[in-house]
C-alpha positions in Angstrom: -62.0 20.4 161.5 -60.8 16.8 161.3 -63.6 14.2 161.3 -62.8 11.0 163.1 -65.0 7.9 162.9 -64.5 5.3 165.6 -65.9 1.8 165.1 -66.5 0.3 168.6 -67.5 1.9 171.8 -65.4 0.0 174.3 -62.4 1.3 176.2 -60.3 1.7 173.1 -63.1 3.5 171.3 -64.6 5.8 173.9 -61.3 6.9 175.4 -60.1 7.7 171.9 -63.3 9.7 171.3 -62.7 11.8 174.4 -59.1 12.6 173.4 -60.1 13.4 169.8 -63.0 15.7 171.0 -60.7 17.5 173.4 -58.2 18.1 170.7 -60.9 19.8 168.5 -61.9 17.0 166.2 -65.4 16.1 165.1 -66.0 12.6 166.4 -68.6 9.9 165.5 -68.6 6.7 167.5 -70.4 3.6 165.9 -71.3 0.8 168.3 -73.7 -2.1 167.7 -74.2 -3.4 171.3 -73.9 -0.5 173.7 -71.4 2.0 174.8 -68.7 0.5 176.9 -68.5 -2.5 174.7 -68.0 -6.0 176.0 -65.6 -4.7 178.7 -68.4 -2.9 180.4 -71.5 -4.9 179.4 -70.4 -8.6 179.3 -66.8 -9.0 180.4 -64.6 -6.9 182.7 -67.2 -4.9 184.7 -69.7 -7.8 185.2 -67.0 -10.4 186.0 -65.2 -8.2 188.5 -68.5 -7.3 190.2 -69.3 -11.1 190.6 -65.7 -11.6 191.9 -66.2 -8.8 194.4 -69.1 -10.8 196.0 -67.1 -14.0 196.0 -64.1 -12.2 197.6 -66.4 -11.0 200.5 -67.5 -14.6 201.1 -63.9 -15.8 201.0 -62.9 -13.2 203.6 -65.9 -14.2 205.7 -64.9 -17.8 205.6 -61.7 -16.9 207.5 -63.4 -14.7 210.1 -63.1 -17.3 212.8 -59.4 -16.9 212.9 -60.0 -13.2 213.8 -62.3 -14.1 216.7 -65.5 -13.4 214.8 -68.5 -15.7 215.3 -70.8 -16.2 212.3 -73.8 -18.3 211.5 -72.9 -21.8 210.4 -73.8 -21.0 206.8 -73.2 -17.7 205.0 -74.0 -17.8 201.3 -75.0 -15.7 198.3 -78.2 -15.3 196.4 -76.9 -15.7 192.9 -80.0 -14.2 191.3 -79.6 -11.0 193.3 -75.9 -11.0 192.7 -76.3 -11.2 189.0 -79.1 -8.6 188.9 -76.6 -6.3 190.6 -73.9 -7.2 188.2 -76.1 -6.3 185.2 -77.4 -3.1 186.8 -73.9 -1.9 187.5 -72.8 -2.7 183.9 -75.8 -0.7 182.5 -75.1 2.2 184.9 -71.5 2.3 183.7 -72.5 2.3 180.1 -74.9 5.2 180.7 -72.1 7.1 182.5 -70.0 6.7 179.4 -72.8 7.8 177.1 -73.4 10.9 179.2 -69.7 11.8 179.1 -69.4 11.4 175.4 -72.5 13.5 174.9 -71.1 16.2 177.1 -67.9 16.2 175.0 -69.9 16.7 171.8 -69.3 13.2 170.4 -71.9 11.8 168.0 -73.1 8.3 168.7 -74.6 5.9 166.1 -76.0 2.6 167.1 -75.4 0.1 164.3 -73.1 -2.3 162.6 -70.3 -0.8 160.5 -68.5 -1.8 157.4 -65.6 0.1 155.7 -66.0 0.5 152.0 -63.0 2.8 151.7 -60.4 4.2 154.2 -62.7 7.2 154.7 -66.2 5.8 154.1 -68.2 3.6 156.5 -71.6 2.1 155.9 -73.7 1.9 159.1 -76.7 -0.5 159.3 -79.0 0.4 162.1 -81.2 -1.9 164.2 -84.1 -1.1 161.8 -82.1 -2.3 158.8 -81.7 1.2 157.3 -78.2 2.3 156.3 -76.3 5.5 156.2 -72.8 6.4 155.1 -70.3 8.2 157.4 -67.4 9.9 155.7 -64.4 10.7 157.8 -60.8 11.9 157.5 -59.6 9.0 159.6 -61.0 5.8 161.1 -60.2 3.9 164.4 -61.2 0.3 164.5 -61.8 -0.8 168.1 -64.3 -3.7 167.7 -63.0 -5.9 170.5 -63.3 -9.7 170.6 -65.8 -12.5 171.6 -65.5 -15.8 173.3 -64.0 -18.7 171.3 -66.1 -21.9 171.1 -65.6 -25.2 169.3 -67.8 -27.3 167.1 -67.6 -30.0 169.7 -68.4 -27.6 172.6 -71.3 -25.4 171.7 -72.8 -23.2 174.4 -76.6 -23.4 175.0 -76.8 -20.5 177.4 -78.2 -22.6 180.2 -75.8 -25.4 181.2 -72.9 -24.9 178.7 -71.9 -21.3 179.0 -69.4 -18.7 177.8 -68.2 -16.0 180.2 -70.8 -13.6 178.6 -73.7 -15.9 179.5 -73.1 -16.8 183.2 -75.1 -13.8 184.4 -78.4 -15.5 183.5 -77.8 -18.1 186.3 -80.2 -17.7 189.2 -78.7 -20.4 191.5 -75.2 -21.4 192.5 -74.1 -24.3 190.2 -73.9 -27.6 192.0 -70.7 -28.5 190.1 -69.2 -26.0 187.7 -66.6 -27.5 185.3 -64.4 -24.7 183.9 -62.5 -25.6 180.7 -59.4 -23.5 180.3 -56.9 -22.4 182.9 -55.8 -19.1 181.5 -56.8 -15.8 183.1 -60.5 -16.0 182.4 -60.8 -19.6 183.4 -58.8 -19.1 186.6 -60.8 -16.0 187.6 -64.2 -17.7 187.2 -63.0 -20.9 188.8 -61.9 -18.9 191.8 -65.2 -16.9 191.9 -67.5 -19.9 191.8 -65.4 -21.7 194.3 -65.7 -18.7 196.6 -69.5 -18.6 196.0 -69.8 -22.1 197.3 -70.0 -24.2 194.1 -68.0 -27.4 193.6 -65.5 -26.5 190.9 -63.4 -28.6 188.5 -60.8 -26.8 186.5 -59.7 -28.5 183.3 -56.2 -27.4 182.2 -54.5 -28.6 179.1 -51.1 -27.4 180.5 -49.0 -28.5 183.4 -50.3 -25.9 185.7 -52.9 -23.2 186.2 -52.1 -19.8 184.5 -49.2 -21.2 182.4 -48.3 -17.8 181.0 -47.8 -16.1 184.4 -45.0 -15.9 186.9 -44.3 -19.5 188.0 -44.2 -18.7 191.7 -47.6 -16.9 191.4 -49.2 -19.7 189.5 -48.0 -22.3 192.0 -49.4 -20.2 194.8 -52.8 -19.9 193.2 -53.0 -23.6 192.3 -52.1 -24.5 195.9 -54.8 -22.2 197.2 -57.3 -23.6 194.7 -56.6 -27.2 195.8 -56.6 -26.3 199.5 -60.1 -24.7 199.1 -61.5 -27.9 197.6 -61.2 -27.2 193.9 -60.3 -30.1 191.6 -57.5 -29.1 189.2 -56.9 -31.5 186.3 -53.6 -30.7 184.7 -52.5 -32.1 181.3 -56.1 -32.6 180.5 -57.3 -31.4 177.0 -61.0 -31.2 176.4 -62.4 -33.2 173.4 -66.1 -32.3 173.6 -68.8 -31.0 175.9 -72.4 -32.2 175.7 -75.5 -31.7 177.7 -77.4 -34.7 179.0 -80.6 -33.5 180.6 -79.7 -31.4 183.6 -76.0 -32.4 183.5 -73.1 -31.7 181.3 -70.5 -34.2 180.2 -67.0 -33.1 179.4 -65.0 -35.7 177.5 -61.2 -35.4 177.5 -58.8 -36.5 174.8 -57.5 -39.3 177.0 -61.0 -40.8 177.3 -61.8 -39.5 180.8 -65.3 -38.1 181.3 -66.1 -35.4 183.8 -69.8 -34.8 184.7 -71.2 -31.7 186.4 -74.2 -29.5 186.5 -72.7 -26.7 184.4 -69.7 -26.1 182.1 -68.0 -22.7 181.5 -65.9 -22.5 178.3 -62.8 -20.3 178.7 -61.1 -21.1 175.5 -59.7 -17.7 174.5 -61.0 -14.9 172.3 -61.7 -14.3 168.6 -61.3 -10.8 167.2 -64.4 -9.0 165.9 -62.9 -8.3 162.5 -64.9 -10.4 160.1 -67.3 -8.4 157.9 -65.6 -5.1 158.5 -64.2 -4.8 155.0 -60.6 -4.8 156.3 -59.3 -7.4 153.9 -60.8 -5.5 150.9 -59.1 -2.3 152.1 -55.7 -4.1 152.4 -55.6 -3.8 156.2 -53.1 -6.5 157.3 -54.3 -9.1 159.9 -52.5 -12.1 161.3 -53.6 -15.8 161.0 -56.0 -15.4 163.9 -57.7 -12.3 162.4 -56.1 -9.8 164.7 -55.3 -6.4 163.1 -51.6 -5.7 162.9 -50.7 -2.3 164.3 -47.5 -0.4 165.2 -46.7 1.2 168.5 -48.8 4.3 167.6 -51.8 2.1 166.6 -51.4 2.6 162.8 -52.5 -0.2 160.5 -51.1 -1.0 157.1 -53.5 1.5 155.5 -52.9 5.2 155.9 -55.6 6.9 157.9 -56.9 3.7 159.4 -55.9 3.0 163.1 -56.9 0.1 165.4 -56.9 -0.4 169.1 -57.9 -2.9 171.8 -58.6 -6.6 171.7 -59.1 -6.7 167.9 -55.4 -6.1 167.7 -54.4 -8.8 170.1 -51.5 -6.7 171.4 -52.3 -7.3 175.0 -55.9 -8.0 175.8 -56.5 -5.6 178.7 -59.0 -2.7 178.9 -56.2 -0.4 180.1 -54.0 -1.2 177.0 -57.0 -0.8 174.7 -57.7 2.7 176.2 -54.0 3.7 175.9 -53.9 2.5 172.3 -56.9 4.6 171.5 -55.5 7.7 173.2 -52.2 7.2 171.4 -53.9 6.8 168.0 -55.8 10.1 168.3 -52.8 12.0 169.6 -50.7 10.7 166.7 -53.5 11.5 164.2 -54.1 15.0 165.4 -50.4 16.0 165.6 -49.9 15.9 169.4 -46.6 14.7 170.8 -47.1 11.1 171.8 -45.2 8.3 173.5 -45.5 5.0 171.6 -47.0 2.1 173.5 -44.4 0.5 175.8 -45.6 -2.9 177.0 -42.7 -3.1 179.5 -44.6 -0.5 181.6 -48.0 -2.2 181.5 -49.4 -3.3 184.9 -52.0 -6.0 184.9 -54.0 -8.0 187.4 -55.6 -11.4 187.6 -58.7 -11.3 189.9 -58.4 -14.7 191.5 -58.4 -14.9 195.3 -55.7 -14.0 196.1 -55.0 -11.7 193.2 -51.9 -11.7 191.0 -50.6 -8.3 189.8 -47.6 -7.8 187.6 -45.7 -5.0 185.9 -42.6 -4.6 183.8 -40.4 -7.5 182.8 -41.2 -10.9 184.0 -38.7 -13.3 185.5 -39.0 -15.4 182.4 -38.4 -12.4 180.1 -35.4 -11.4 182.1 -33.9 -14.9 181.7 -34.7 -15.1 178.0 -33.2 -11.7 177.3 -30.0 -12.6 179.2 -30.3 -9.7 181.5 -28.4 -9.6 184.8 -31.0 -8.8 187.5 -31.3 -9.1 191.3 -34.5 -10.6 192.7 -36.1 -10.3 196.1 -39.2 -12.2 197.1 -40.9 -11.7 200.5 -43.8 -13.9 201.6 -46.8 -11.8 202.9 -47.0 -14.2 205.8 -44.1 -12.3 207.3 -45.8 -8.9 206.9 -47.2 -7.6 210.2 -50.4 -6.1 208.6 -51.0 -9.5 206.8 -50.7 -11.3 210.1 -53.3 -8.9 211.7 -55.7 -9.6 208.8 -55.2 -13.3 208.7 -53.5 -13.3 205.3 -51.3 -16.4 204.8 -50.9 -16.7 201.1 -49.0 -14.4 198.7 -45.8 -12.5 198.3 -44.1 -9.5 196.9 -41.3 -10.0 194.3 -39.1 -7.3 192.9 -36.7 -7.3 189.9 -33.8 -4.8 189.6 -31.1 -4.4 187.0 -27.8 -5.5 188.5 -25.3 -2.7 188.8 -27.7 0.2 188.4 -30.4 -1.0 190.8 -33.1 0.2 188.5 -36.5 -1.5 189.1 -37.5 -3.3 186.0 -40.4 -5.4 187.1 -42.4 -6.9 190.0 -45.1 -9.4 191.0 -47.6 -9.1 193.9 -49.8 -12.0 195.0 -52.3 -11.2 197.7 -55.6 -9.5 198.6 -56.0 -6.4 196.5 -52.7 -6.9 194.7 -54.2 -4.7 192.0 -53.8 -1.7 194.4 -50.5 -2.7 195.8 -48.8 -3.1 192.4 -49.1 0.7 191.7 -46.0 1.5 193.8 -43.9 -0.9 191.7 -45.6 0.4 188.5 -44.5 4.0 189.4 -41.0 2.7 190.0 -40.8 1.0 186.7 -42.3 3.8 184.6 -40.1 6.4 186.4 -37.0 4.2 186.3 -36.5 4.5 190.0 -33.8 2.6 191.8 -34.3 0.1 194.6 -32.5 2.7 196.9 -35.2 5.3 196.0 -38.0 2.8 196.6 -36.5 1.6 199.9 -36.1 5.1 201.2 -39.6 6.2 200.5 -41.7 6.2 203.6 -44.4 3.5 204.0 -47.0 3.3 206.7 -46.4 0.8 209.5 -48.0 -1.6 209.5 -49.0 -1.9 205.9 -48.9 -4.4 203.0 -46.9 -1.8 201.0 -44.2 -2.1 203.6 -43.2 -5.4 201.9 -42.5 -3.5 198.7 -40.0 -1.2 200.4 -38.6 -4.2 202.3 -38.0 -6.1 199.0 -36.2 -3.1 197.6 -34.2 -2.9 200.8 -33.1 -6.5 200.5 -31.8 -5.9 196.9 -30.2 -2.6 197.8 -28.3 -4.2 200.7 -27.3 -7.4 198.8 
């Protein structure tokens, strides 16, 4: 029986453990903070639970258009919201633990260090150590929030995204530094919860790495809902002054607020693992280098998830972990294909993407047809009072094969699936256009976009 040791109990680790156990391996998972990792305990599950509450308030704010009369003020009790956030995270972690136990996976709580490709020293909470010897190792240790010497969180007024759930009251004025995915999501969430929000972006627009039309839509919505968006504004330092925070920009401007959320990116949890001593190659940022089947430069050592920096999504981490175990245990495996990954940004409205982006299509010199339909023209959207958003579809010219798409709108994370299936199954716009959709429905815009390309 092959013994697999997995360092890290997040999506990359626990999904790999389930696959390895199902394929007959003996599996040990080593996790220092709790099963589910940061994705479940401090990142994805908590943030999306908070956002769910914010989304309800955002929807309620537009109820008057639908003829619904509400009290003059509808708000959230942040202490109750955050208690629910943490309870759901704990419950999800417990569900994962139960599933691993049922699958026969051994769980060790402690901090791991590789002393050889097959030996791992585990230090428990009590300081005692033990050595785990395995035939292969998967490193799935995740990442943590990046901070700067000039911007140190205190857990009260200056916060990382892992610390916001200790807040008991809606911030009077939340300054969010960083306009990437995390910054945009939290800025949107606190804006929806009723806080005054200033978003500090060092780039020319919010979400600079995303589809330009989508980013422009989100920034327009942010500003229309009262958010202050400061473009081309790089943070120099953040300091606390009593019950306020002071954010100083490199151009000398000073922004004052009640709280500051640092969304400055992530640092991989690879320091102290013994990877360098083993000869495992990492890049300049400390991310583990892997191939498309999750192998590192050292035979028998695999890596998955945010510690690889491949694409920092829980779904990608899980897939990397599954692929690693299938490859290790001799099962036919499809290497990771990033062109088929669907992702979502949980702003309000959401942004969902799959396949090739419009920018990638242009950079690769591909000939593609594009159709973009505003959701405001969709009958279901009109009924629900939805004004912002669109469906955009990309198809290879000549063959009509769907190669990518973007959806901006409420629950875009659900609507993108139809396009994701089309991309993964190499469907043509003709096939997508001729599949029945419900009338009226948001998904009708996907079929209509395909129809526009098919008839062009």
